[in-house]
All heavy atoms as a GROMACS GRO file, in nm:
protein
  519
    1MET      N    1   0.397   1.990  -0.961
    1MET     CA    2   0.346   1.885  -0.871
    1MET      C    3   0.214   1.833  -0.931
    1MET      O    4   0.138   1.905  -0.980
    1MET     CB    5   0.322   1.946  -0.737
    1MET     CG    6   0.332   1.849  -0.626
    1MET     SD    7   0.353   1.940  -0.474
    1MET     CE    8   0.290   1.820  -0.369
    2ARG      N    9   0.200   1.701  -0.924
    2ARG     CA   10   0.084   1.631  -0.974
    2ARG      C   11  -0.001   1.573  -0.858
    2ARG      O   12   0.053   1.536  -0.758
    2ARG     CB   13   0.119   1.528  -1.075
    2ARG     CG   14   0.172   1.579  -1.199
    2ARG     CD   15   0.206   1.468  -1.296
    2ARG     NE   16   0.355   1.455  -1.294
    2ARG     CZ   17   0.422   1.343  -1.312
    2ARG    NH1   18   0.357   1.234  -1.333
    2ARG    NH2   19   0.550   1.344  -1.313
    3GLN      N   20  -0.128   1.555  -0.891
    3GLN     CA   21  -0.215   1.487  -0.798
    3GLN      C   22  -0.184   1.334  -0.801
    3GLN      O   23  -0.160   1.286  -0.905
    3GLN     CB   24  -0.363   1.513  -0.831
    3GLN     CG   25  -0.455   1.462  -0.732
    3GLN     CD   26  -0.597   1.499  -0.760
    3GLN    OE1   27  -0.624   1.594  -0.839
    3GLN    NE2   28  -0.694   1.446  -0.694
    4ALA      N   29  -0.200   1.272  -0.688
    4ALA     CA   30  -0.176   1.130  -0.681
    4ALA      C   31  -0.282   1.057  -0.765
    4ALA      O   32  -0.401   1.092  -0.763
    4ALA     CB   33  -0.178   1.083  -0.539
    5PRO      N   34  -0.245   0.944  -0.833
    5PRO     CA   35  -0.339   0.870  -0.912
    5PRO      C   36  -0.442   0.795  -0.832
    5PRO      O   37  -0.560   0.773  -0.879
    5PRO     CB   38  -0.252   0.775  -0.994
    5PRO     CG   39  -0.134   0.758  -0.914
    5PRO     CD   40  -0.111   0.884  -0.836
    6GLU      N   41  -0.416   0.765  -0.708
    6GLU     CA   42  -0.502   0.694  -0.618
    6GLU      C   43  -0.459   0.736  -0.476
    6GLU      O   44  -0.350   0.783  -0.449
    6GLU     CB   45  -0.483   0.540  -0.626
    6GLU     CG   46  -0.533   0.482  -0.753
    6GLU     CD   47  -0.685   0.467  -0.761
    6GLU    OE1   48  -0.754   0.486  -0.654
    6GLU    OE2   49  -0.737   0.434  -0.867
    7TYR      N   50  -0.554   0.709  -0.384
    7TYR     CA   51  -0.527   0.729  -0.238
    7TYR      C   52  -0.558   0.606  -0.160
    7TYR      O   53  -0.647   0.526  -0.203
    7TYR     CB   54  -0.612   0.843  -0.181
    7TYR     CG   55  -0.580   0.979  -0.244
    7TYR    CD1   56  -0.658   1.025  -0.348
    7TYR    CD2   57  -0.487   1.059  -0.190
    7TYR    CE1   58  -0.631   1.150  -0.402
    7TYR    CE2   59  -0.456   1.180  -0.249
    7TYR     CZ   60  -0.530   1.227  -0.350
    7TYR     OH   61  -0.509   1.348  -0.408
    8VAL      N   62  -0.481   0.575  -0.055
    8VAL     CA   63  -0.508   0.459   0.028
    8VAL      C   64  -0.561   0.510   0.160
    8VAL      O   65  -0.504   0.608   0.218
    8VAL     CB   66  -0.377   0.383   0.052
    8VAL    CG1   67  -0.398   0.268   0.146
    8VAL    CG2   68  -0.327   0.328  -0.090
    9PHE      N   69  -0.664   0.453   0.217
    9PHE     CA   70  -0.714   0.490   0.349
    9PHE      C   71  -0.651   0.392   0.450
    9PHE      O   72  -0.624   0.279   0.422
    9PHE     CB   73  -0.868   0.486   0.348
    9PHE     CG   74  -0.916   0.598   0.266
    9PHE    CD1   75  -0.966   0.575   0.133
    9PHE    CD2   76  -0.931   0.729   0.319
    9PHE    CE1   77  -1.019   0.674   0.060
    9PHE    CE2   78  -0.979   0.838   0.240
    9PHE     CZ   79  -1.027   0.802   0.109
   10GLU      N   80  -0.634   0.453   0.568
   10GLU     CA   81  -0.552   0.382   0.682
   10GLU      C   82  -0.622   0.246   0.715
   10GLU      O   83  -0.550   0.151   0.754
   10GLU     CB   84  -0.544   0.466   0.800
   10GLU     CG   85  -0.676   0.504   0.865
   10GLU     CD   86  -0.659   0.593   0.983
   10GLU    OE1   87  -0.557   0.585   1.048
   10GLU    OE2   88  -0.748   0.675   1.001
   11ASP      N   89  -0.750   0.228   0.698
   11ASP     CA   90  -0.823   0.105   0.737
   11ASP      C   91  -0.860   0.023   0.615
   11ASP      O   92  -0.941  -0.068   0.630
   11ASP     CB   93  -0.935   0.135   0.828
   11ASP     CG   94  -1.039   0.226   0.763
   11ASP    OD1   95  -1.014   0.283   0.651
   11ASP    OD2   96  -1.142   0.248   0.820
   12GLU      N   97  -0.806   0.050   0.507
   12GLU     CA   98  -0.846  -0.020   0.379
   12GLU      C   99  -0.785  -0.159   0.377
   12GLU      O  100  -0.672  -0.179   0.407
   12GLU     CB  101  -0.800   0.068   0.262
   12GLU     CG  102  -0.867   0.032   0.131
   12GLU     CD  103  -0.839   0.142   0.029
   12GLU    OE1  104  -0.776   0.244   0.054
   12GLU    OE2  105  -0.896   0.118  -0.085
   13PRO      N  106  -0.863  -0.256   0.330
   13PRO     CA  107  -0.817  -0.397   0.312
   13PRO      C  108  -0.698  -0.400   0.214
   13PRO      O  109  -0.693  -0.329   0.112
   13PRO     CB  110  -0.935  -0.469   0.261
   13PRO     CG  111  -1.057  -0.392   0.294
   13PRO     CD  112  -1.008  -0.247   0.289
   14MET      N  113  -0.602  -0.488   0.245
   14MET     CA  114  -0.484  -0.500   0.160
   14MET      C  115  -0.515  -0.536   0.010
   14MET      O  116  -0.454  -0.491  -0.079
   14MET     CB  117  -0.381  -0.602   0.217
   14MET     CG  118  -0.249  -0.605   0.147
   14MET     SD  119  -0.170  -0.444   0.129
   14MET     CE  120  -0.137  -0.406   0.303
   15GLU      N  121  -0.621  -0.617  -0.008
   15GLU     CA  122  -0.665  -0.655  -0.141
   15GLU      C  123  -0.699  -0.529  -0.218
   15GLU      O  124  -0.666  -0.513  -0.335
   15GLU     CB  125  -0.781  -0.748  -0.135
   15GLU     CG  126  -0.829  -0.801  -0.267
   15GLU     CD  127  -0.933  -0.900  -0.253
   15GLU    OE1  128  -0.924  -0.992  -0.169
   15GLU    OE2  129  -1.042  -0.893  -0.324
   16ASP      N  130  -0.771  -0.435  -0.159
   16ASP     CA  131  -0.806  -0.309  -0.225
   16ASP      C  132  -0.686  -0.224  -0.254
   16ASP      O  133  -0.678  -0.155  -0.359
   16ASP     CB  134  -0.914  -0.231  -0.146
   16ASP     CG  135  -1.046  -0.304  -0.129
   16ASP    OD1  136  -1.071  -0.407  -0.209
   16ASP    OD2  137  -1.125  -0.265  -0.044
   17VAL      N  138  -0.596  -0.216  -0.151
   17VAL     CA  139  -0.471  -0.138  -0.175
   17VAL      C  140  -0.390  -0.188  -0.294
   17VAL      O  141  -0.351  -0.114  -0.375
   17VAL     CB  142  -0.394  -0.148  -0.047
   17VAL    CG1  143  -0.254  -0.083  -0.071
   17VAL    CG2  144  -0.461  -0.076   0.074
   18MET      N  145  -0.378  -0.323  -0.299
   18MET     CA  146  -0.294  -0.383  -0.414
   18MET      C  147  -0.367  -0.350  -0.545
   18MET      O  148  -0.304  -0.332  -0.647
   18MET     CB  149  -0.273  -0.528  -0.390
   18MET     CG  150  -0.179  -0.558  -0.277
   18MET     SD  151  -0.024  -0.460  -0.280
   18MET     CE  152   0.055  -0.525  -0.418
   19ARG      N  153  -0.499  -0.354  -0.543
   19ARG     CA  154  -0.571  -0.329  -0.673
   19ARG      C  155  -0.546  -0.183  -0.714
   19ARG      O  156  -0.530  -0.155  -0.832
   19ARG     CB  157  -0.722  -0.349  -0.647
   19ARG     CG  158  -0.804  -0.357  -0.772
   19ARG     CD  159  -0.948  -0.396  -0.747
   19ARG     NE  160  -0.958  -0.534  -0.694
   19ARG     CZ  161  -1.013  -0.568  -0.582
   19ARG    NH1  162  -1.064  -0.481  -0.498
   19ARG    NH2  163  -1.012  -0.694  -0.538
   20LYS      N  164  -0.539  -0.092  -0.616
   20LYS     CA  165  -0.508   0.050  -0.651
   20LYS      C  166  -0.366   0.061  -0.704
   20LYS      O  167  -0.345   0.140  -0.801
   20LYS     CB  168  -0.527   0.137  -0.530
   20LYS     CG  169  -0.671   0.154  -0.493
   20LYS     CD  170  -0.690   0.249  -0.377
   20LYS     CE  171  -0.837   0.271  -0.346
   20LYS     NZ  172  -0.863   0.366  -0.238
   21PHE      N  173  -0.269  -0.009  -0.647
   21PHE     CA  174  -0.136  -0.008  -0.703
   21PHE      C  175  -0.132  -0.058  -0.849
   21PHE      O  176  -0.068   0.005  -0.936
   21PHE     CB  177  -0.035  -0.093  -0.614
   21PHE     CG  178   0.019  -0.016  -0.500
   21PHE    CD1  179  -0.010  -0.046  -0.375
   21PHE    CD2  180   0.112   0.087  -0.521
   21PHE    CE1  181   0.047   0.019  -0.262
   21PHE    CE2  182   0.169   0.153  -0.412
   21PHE     CZ  183   0.134   0.122  -0.280
   22GLU      N  184  -0.199  -0.171  -0.873
   22GLU     CA  185  -0.201  -0.225  -1.006
   22GLU      C  186  -0.268  -0.132  -1.105
   22GLU      O  187  -0.224  -0.109  -1.220
   22GLU     CB  188  -0.267  -0.361  -1.009
   22GLU     CG  189  -0.186  -0.468  -0.934
   22GLU     CD  190  -0.054  -0.489  -1.003
   22GLU    OE1  191  -0.043  -0.495  -1.122
   22GLU    OE2  192   0.044  -0.492  -0.930
   23LYS      N  193  -0.381  -0.075  -1.069
   23LYS     CA  194  -0.462   0.012  -1.156
   23LYS      C  195  -0.384   0.140  -1.195
   23LYS      O  196  -0.378   0.181  -1.307
   23LYS     CB  197  -0.591   0.048  -1.091
   23LYS     CG  198  -0.678   0.143  -1.168
   23LYS     CD  199  -0.814   0.176  -1.088
   23LYS     CE  200  -0.886   0.285  -1.155
   23LYS     NZ  201  -0.997   0.328  -1.067
   24SER      N  202  -0.312   0.197  -1.092
   24SER     CA  203  -0.244   0.323  -1.115
   24SER      C  204  -0.108   0.307  -1.171
   24SER      O  205  -0.054   0.397  -1.229
   24SER     CB  206  -0.237   0.394  -0.975
   24SER     OG  207  -0.150   0.330  -0.891
   25GLY      N  208  -0.046   0.193  -1.152
   25GLY     CA  209   0.093   0.171  -1.197
   25GLY      C  210   0.191   0.240  -1.104
   25GLY      O  211   0.310   0.244  -1.136
   26ALA      N  212   0.147   0.298  -0.997
   26ALA     CA  213   0.231   0.374  -0.898
   26ALA      C  214   0.312   0.275  -0.811
   26ALA      O  215   0.272   0.162  -0.790
   26ALA     CB  216   0.149   0.467  -0.815
   27TRP      N  217   0.428   0.323  -0.757
   27TRP     CA  218   0.504   0.249  -0.662
   27TRP      C  219   0.493   0.310  -0.523
   27TRP      O  220   0.530   0.243  -0.429
   27TRP     CB  221   0.653   0.247  -0.707
   27TRP     CG  222   0.672   0.138  -0.805
   27TRP    CD1  223   0.664   0.156  -0.945
   27TRP    CD2  224   0.702   0.004  -0.786
   27TRP    NE1  225   0.688   0.036  -1.005
   27TRP    CE2  226   0.714  -0.059  -0.907
   27TRP    CE3  227   0.720  -0.073  -0.668
   27TRP    CZ2  228   0.739  -0.197  -0.917
   27TRP    CZ3  229   0.753  -0.207  -0.682
   27TRP    CH2  230   0.758  -0.270  -0.807
   28ASN      N  231   0.428   0.430  -0.514
   28ASN     CA  232   0.405   0.491  -0.382
   28ASN      C  233   0.273   0.560  -0.391
   28ASN      O  234   0.235   0.620  -0.487
   28ASN     CB  235   0.516   0.602  -0.354
   28ASN     CG  236   0.648   0.540  -0.340
   28ASN    OD1  237   0.674   0.471  -0.237
   28ASN    ND2  238   0.741   0.561  -0.436
   29LEU      N  239   0.191   0.541  -0.286
   29LEU     CA  240   0.057   0.603  -0.276
   29LEU      C  241   0.043   0.670  -0.145
   29LEU      O  242   0.092   0.615  -0.043
   29LEU     CB  243  -0.055   0.502  -0.297
   29LEU     CG  244  -0.066   0.443  -0.437
   29LEU    CD1  245  -0.170   0.336  -0.439
   29LEU    CD2  246  -0.096   0.547  -0.543
   30PRO      N  247  -0.018   0.791  -0.141
   30PRO     CA  248  -0.043   0.856  -0.013
   30PRO      C  249  -0.140   0.783   0.070
   30PRO      O  250  -0.239   0.728   0.021
   30PRO     CB  251  -0.088   0.993  -0.051
   30PRO     CG  252  -0.134   0.982  -0.190
   30PRO     CD  253  -0.066   0.866  -0.253
   31VAL      N  254  -0.125   0.786   0.203
   31VAL     CA  255  -0.219   0.726   0.296
   31VAL      C  256  -0.294   0.834   0.364
   31VAL      O  257  -0.235   0.934   0.415
   31VAL     CB  258  -0.151   0.635   0.400
   31VAL    CG1  259  -0.253   0.575   0.496
   31VAL    CG2  260  -0.068   0.529   0.327
   32LEU      N  261  -0.426   0.822   0.366
   32LEU     CA  262  -0.515   0.926   0.429
   32LEU      C  263  -0.598   0.861   0.542
   32LEU      O  264  -0.632   0.743   0.536
   32LEU     CB  265  -0.611   0.985   0.330
   32LEU     CG  266  -0.555   1.050   0.200
   32LEU    CD1  267  -0.667   1.094   0.111
   32LEU    CD2  268  -0.458   1.162   0.240
   33SER      N  269  -0.633   0.944   0.641
   33SER     CA  270  -0.726   0.897   0.744
   33SER      C  271  -0.865   0.911   0.678
   33SER      O  272  -0.888   0.968   0.567
   33SER     CB  273  -0.716   0.986   0.866
   33SER     OG  274  -0.767   1.120   0.839
   34ARG      N  275  -0.970   0.854   0.750
   34ARG     CA  276  -1.107   0.869   0.695
   34ARG      C  277  -1.148   1.014   0.693
   34ARG      O  278  -1.243   1.050   0.617
   34ARG     CB  279  -1.203   0.784   0.773
   34ARG     CG  280  -1.195   0.636   0.744
   34ARG     CD  281  -1.243   0.614   0.604
   34ARG     NE  282  -1.202   0.486   0.557
   34ARG     CZ  283  -1.222   0.437   0.435
   34ARG    NH1  284  -1.280   0.514   0.346
   34ARG    NH2  285  -1.191   0.316   0.402
   35GLU      N  286  -1.086   1.107   0.770
   35GLU     CA  287  -1.114   1.246   0.762
   35GLU      C  288  -1.027   1.317   0.656
   35GLU      O  289  -1.034   1.441   0.646
   35GLU     CB  290  -1.082   1.306   0.904
   35GLU     CG  291  -1.164   1.257   1.013
   35GLU     CD  292  -1.121   1.118   1.069
   35GLU    OE1  293  -0.995   1.087   1.061
   35GLU    OE2  294  -1.206   1.044   1.109
   36ARG      N  295  -0.969   1.235   0.572
   36ARG     CA  296  -0.884   1.282   0.457
   36ARG      C  297  -0.759   1.362   0.506
   36ARG      O  298  -0.711   1.449   0.432
   36ARG     CB  299  -0.965   1.353   0.359
   36ARG     CG  300  -1.079   1.265   0.300
   36ARG     CD  301  -1.157   1.326   0.179
   36ARG     NE  302  -1.074   1.339   0.066
   36ARG     CZ  303  -1.047   1.244  -0.023
   36ARG    NH1  304  -1.090   1.122  -0.004
   36ARG    NH2  305  -0.981   1.271  -0.131
   37LYS      N  306  -0.712   1.326   0.621
   37LYS     CA  307  -0.590   1.388   0.671
   37LYS      C  308  -0.467   1.305   0.618
   37LYS      O  309  -0.472   1.183   0.635
   37LYS     CB  310  -0.584   1.393   0.826
   37LYS     CG  311  -0.462   1.460   0.885
   37LYS     CD  312  -0.461   1.457   1.036
   37LYS     CE  313  -0.331   1.513   1.082
   37LYS     NZ  314  -0.320   1.500   1.223
   38TYR      N  315  -0.371   1.369   0.566
   38TYR     CA  316  -0.248   1.302   0.521
   38TYR      C  317  -0.171   1.232   0.632
   38TYR      O  318  -0.141   1.296   0.733
   38TYR     CB  319  -0.159   1.397   0.447
   38TYR     CG  320  -0.024   1.339   0.400
   38TYR    CD1  321  -0.011   1.258   0.299
   38TYR    CD2  322   0.090   1.375   0.476
   38TYR    CE1  323   0.107   1.202   0.260
   38TYR    CE2  324   0.213   1.317   0.438
   38TYR     CZ  325   0.223   1.237   0.332
   38TYR     OH  326   0.340   1.176   0.301
   39LEU      N  327  -0.144   1.104   0.611
   39LEU     CA  328  -0.077   1.030   0.720
   39LEU      C  329   0.067   0.986   0.674
   39LEU      O  330   0.154   0.955   0.761
   39LEU     CB  331  -0.150   0.903   0.760
   39LEU     CG  332  -0.291   0.926   0.818
   39LEU    CD1  333  -0.365   0.801   0.842
   39LEU    CD2  334  -0.284   1.013   0.946
   40GLY      N  335   0.094   0.980   0.547
   40GLY     CA  336   0.222   0.931   0.498
   40GLY      C  337   0.208   0.867   0.358
   40GLY      O  338   0.098   0.874   0.297
   41PHE      N  339   0.314   0.791   0.319
   41PHE     CA  340   0.313   0.726   0.196
   41PHE      C  341   0.322   0.573   0.222
   41PHE      O  342   0.393   0.535   0.314
   41PHE     CB  343   0.429   0.766   0.105
   41PHE     CG  344   0.392   0.878   0.014
   41PHE    CD1  345   0.408   1.013   0.058
   41PHE    CD2  346   0.337   0.860  -0.111
   41PHE    CE1  347   0.375   1.118  -0.019
   41PHE    CE2  348   0.304   0.968  -0.192
   41PHE     CZ  349   0.326   1.096  -0.143
   42LEU      N  350   0.266   0.493   0.138
   42LEU     CA  351   0.282   0.344   0.138
   42LEU      C  352   0.358   0.308   0.010
   42LEU      O  353   0.321   0.347  -0.100
   42LEU     CB  354   0.147   0.281   0.137
   42LEU     CG  355   0.144   0.126   0.148
   42LEU    CD1  356   0.220   0.078   0.271
   42LEU    CD2  357   0.000   0.076   0.148
   43SER      N  358   0.460   0.227   0.021
   43SER     CA  359   0.544   0.187  -0.083
   43SER      C  360   0.505   0.040  -0.124
   43SER      O  361   0.507  -0.047  -0.040
   43SER     CB  362   0.692   0.189  -0.035
   43SER     OG  363   0.773   0.120  -0.127
   44LYS      N  364   0.494   0.020  -0.252
   44LYS     CA  365   0.463  -0.110  -0.305
   44LYS      C  366   0.581  -0.204  -0.276
   44LYS      O  367   0.559  -0.326  -0.239
   44LYS     CB  368   0.439  -0.100  -0.454
   44LYS     CG  369   0.388  -0.221  -0.519
   44LYS     CD  370   0.358  -0.187  -0.664
   44LYS     CE  371   0.292  -0.305  -0.744
   44LYS     NZ  372   0.267  -0.269  -0.883
   45SER      N  373   0.701  -0.159  -0.288
   45SER     CA  374   0.817  -0.244  -0.259
   45SER      C  375   0.822  -0.283  -0.113
   45SER      O  376   0.865  -0.397  -0.079
   45SER     CB  377   0.947  -0.170  -0.302
   45SER     OG  378   0.967  -0.060  -0.229
   46LYS      N  379   0.782  -0.196  -0.025
   46LYS     CA  380   0.777  -0.229   0.121
   46LYS      C  381   0.677  -0.341   0.148
   46LYS      O  382   0.704  -0.433   0.228
   46LYS     CB  383   0.752  -0.106   0.204
   46LYS     CG  384   0.762  -0.132   0.350
   46LYS     CD  385   0.813  -0.002   0.412
   46LYS     CE  386   0.839  -0.026   0.563
   46LYS     NZ  387   0.966   0.016   0.609
   47ILE      N  388   0.567  -0.334   0.081
   47ILE     CA  389   0.467  -0.437   0.092
   47ILE      C  390   0.521  -0.569   0.044
   47ILE      O  391   0.500  -0.679   0.108
   47ILE     CB  392   0.336  -0.395   0.015
   47ILE    CG1  393   0.269  -0.282   0.074
   47ILE    CG2  394   0.242  -0.518   0.008
   47ILE    CD1  395   0.154  -0.219  -0.002
   48PHE      N  396   0.588  -0.569  -0.075
   48PHE     CA  397   0.640  -0.693  -0.128
   48PHE      C  398   0.743  -0.752  -0.035
   48PHE      O  399   0.756  -0.872  -0.014
   48PHE     CB  400   0.698  -0.666  -0.266
   48PHE     CG  401   0.595  -0.652  -0.376
   48PHE    CD1  402   0.628  -0.580  -0.489
   48PHE    CD2  403   0.469  -0.714  -0.369
   48PHE    CE1  404   0.530  -0.562  -0.588
   48PHE    CE2  405   0.379  -0.698  -0.469
   48PHE     CZ  406   0.407  -0.623  -0.577
   49ASN      N  407   0.828  -0.669   0.024
   49ASN     CA  408   0.924  -0.714   0.117
   49ASN      C  409   0.865  -0.779   0.241
   49ASN      O  410   0.917  -0.882   0.286
   49ASN     CB  411   1.024  -0.600   0.162
   49ASN     CG  412   1.120  -0.556   0.050
   49ASN    OD1  413   1.149  -0.635  -0.046
   49ASN    ND2  414   1.169  -0.438   0.058
   50ALA      N  415   0.767  -0.721   0.295
   50ALA     CA  416   0.695  -0.772   0.410
   50ALA      C  417   0.629  -0.904   0.373
   50ALA      O  418   0.633  -1.001   0.453
   50ALA     CB  419   0.594  -0.671   0.464
   51TYR      N  420   0.576  -0.918   0.252
   51TYR     CA  421   0.515  -1.041   0.204
   51TYR      C  422   0.612  -1.151   0.197
   51TYR      O  423   0.592  -1.261   0.239
   51TYR     CB  424   0.445  -1.016   0.075
   51TYR     CG  425   0.376  -1.136   0.017
   51TYR    CD1  426   0.261  -1.188   0.078
   51TYR    CD2  427   0.418  -1.191  -0.097
   51TYR    CE1  428   0.196  -1.302   0.027
   51TYR    CE2  429   0.357  -1.307  -0.152
   51TYR     CZ  430   0.242  -1.357  -0.093
   51TYR     OH  431   0.178  -1.470  -0.140
   52ARG      N  432   0.732  -1.118   0.139
   52ARG     CA  433   0.842  -1.220   0.124
   52ARG      C  434   0.888  -1.264   0.260
   52ARG      O  435   0.911  -1.386   0.280
   52ARG     CB  436   0.960  -1.163   0.046
   52ARG     CG  437   0.937  -1.158  -0.102
   52ARG     CD  438   1.066  -1.128  -0.179
   52ARG     NE  439   1.106  -0.989  -0.165
   52ARG     CZ  440   1.057  -0.891  -0.249
   52ARG    NH1  441   0.975  -0.917  -0.346
   52ARG    NH2  442   1.104  -0.770  -0.232
   53GLU      N  443   0.889  -1.180   0.357
   53GLU     CA  444   0.935  -1.216   0.491
   53GLU      C  445   0.831  -1.306   0.555
   53GLU      O  446   0.864  -1.408   0.621
   53GLU     CB  447   0.949  -1.092   0.582
   53GLU     CG  448   1.082  -1.016   0.558
   53GLU     CD  449   1.200  -1.104   0.580
   53GLU    OE1  450   1.212  -1.166   0.682
   53GLU    OE2  451   1.292  -1.098   0.491
   54GLU      N  452   0.707  -1.279   0.528
   54GLU     CA  453   0.597  -1.373   0.586
   54GLU      C  454   0.606  -1.508   0.524
   54GLU      O  455   0.591  -1.608   0.590
   54GLU     CB  456   0.459  -1.312   0.555
   54GLU     CG  457   0.423  -1.193   0.649
   54GLU     CD  458   0.402  -1.234   0.791
   54GLU    OE1  459   0.341  -1.338   0.814
   54GLU    OE2  460   0.459  -1.165   0.879
   55LEU      N  461   0.629  -1.514   0.389
   55LEU     CA  462   0.641  -1.640   0.322
   55LEU      C  463   0.760  -1.716   0.376
   55LEU      O  464   0.757  -1.837   0.396
   55LEU     CB  465   0.660  -1.621   0.173
   55LEU     CG  466   0.533  -1.582   0.095
   55LEU    CD1  467   0.568  -1.560  -0.053
   55LEU    CD2  468   0.423  -1.688   0.107
   56LYS      N  469   0.873  -1.648   0.398
   56LYS     CA  470   0.988  -1.709   0.456
   56LYS      C  471   0.966  -1.770   0.588
   56LYS      O  472   0.999  -1.882   0.617
   56LYS     CB  473   1.104  -1.606   0.454
   56LYS     CG  474   1.241  -1.665   0.491
   56LYS     CD  475   1.356  -1.566   0.465
   56LYS     CE  476   1.379  -1.491   0.591
   56LYS     NZ  477   1.484  -1.398   0.582
   57ASP      N  478   0.899  -1.687   0.677
   57ASP     CA  479   0.870  -1.738   0.809
   57ASP      C  480   0.769  -1.857   0.807
   57ASP      O  481   0.785  -1.948   0.879
   57ASP     CB  482   0.804  -1.628   0.893
   57ASP     CG  483   0.903  -1.517   0.926
   57ASP    OD1  484   1.023  -1.534   0.914
   57ASP    OD2  485   0.860  -1.403   0.970
   58PHE      N  486   0.673  -1.848   0.716
   58PHE     CA  487   0.574  -1.955   0.696
   58PHE      C  488   0.641  -2.081   0.656
   58PHE      O  489   0.607  -2.190   0.696
   58PHE     CB  490   0.469  -1.910   0.603
   58PHE     CG  491   0.358  -2.004   0.580
   58PHE    CD1  492   0.259  -2.029   0.682
   58PHE    CD2  493   0.348  -2.086   0.465
   58PHE    CE1  494   0.157  -2.121   0.668
   58PHE    CE2  495   0.253  -2.175   0.444
   58PHE     CZ  496   0.155  -2.198   0.546
   59SER      N  497   0.739  -2.077   0.560
   59SER     CA  498   0.792  -2.191   0.511
   59SER      C  499   0.894  -2.259   0.607
   59SER      O  500   0.924  -2.378   0.597
   59SER     CB  501   0.871  -2.165   0.378
   59SER     OG  502   0.981  -2.076   0.406
   60GLN      N  503   0.940  -2.182   0.711
   60GLN     CA  504   1.027  -2.241   0.812
   60GLN      C  505   0.947  -2.315   0.915
   60GLN      O  506   1.006  -2.391   0.989
   60GLN     CB  507   1.104  -2.130   0.872
   60GLN     CG  508   1.212  -2.074   0.777
   60GLN     CD  509   1.288  -1.952   0.837
   60GLN    OE1  510   1.258  -1.915   0.952
   60GLN    NE2  511   1.384  -1.904   0.765
   61ASP      N  512   0.821  -2.294   0.924
   61ASP     CA  513   0.739  -2.360   1.033
   61ASP      C  514   0.701  -2.506   0.996
   61ASP      O  515   0.711  -2.561   0.913
   61ASP     CB  516   0.603  -2.285   1.054
   61ASP     CG  517   0.632  -2.157   1.118
   61ASP    OD1  518   0.738  -2.139   1.183
   61ASP    OD2  519   0.541  -2.066   1.117
   0.00000   0.00000   0.00000
């Protein structure tokens, strides 16, 4: 088992989160609370899918 290359905090701005994905080259990063309690994983592909949906909704307006 290896240590994660980066961690994402639950209240971190999306710009910082994407920067961590780019810097690490990872597709999944663990999400921590400010108390450093493990909350789950965040998937880069899930973010991209949500972004595409937002763009689709925006273009229909």
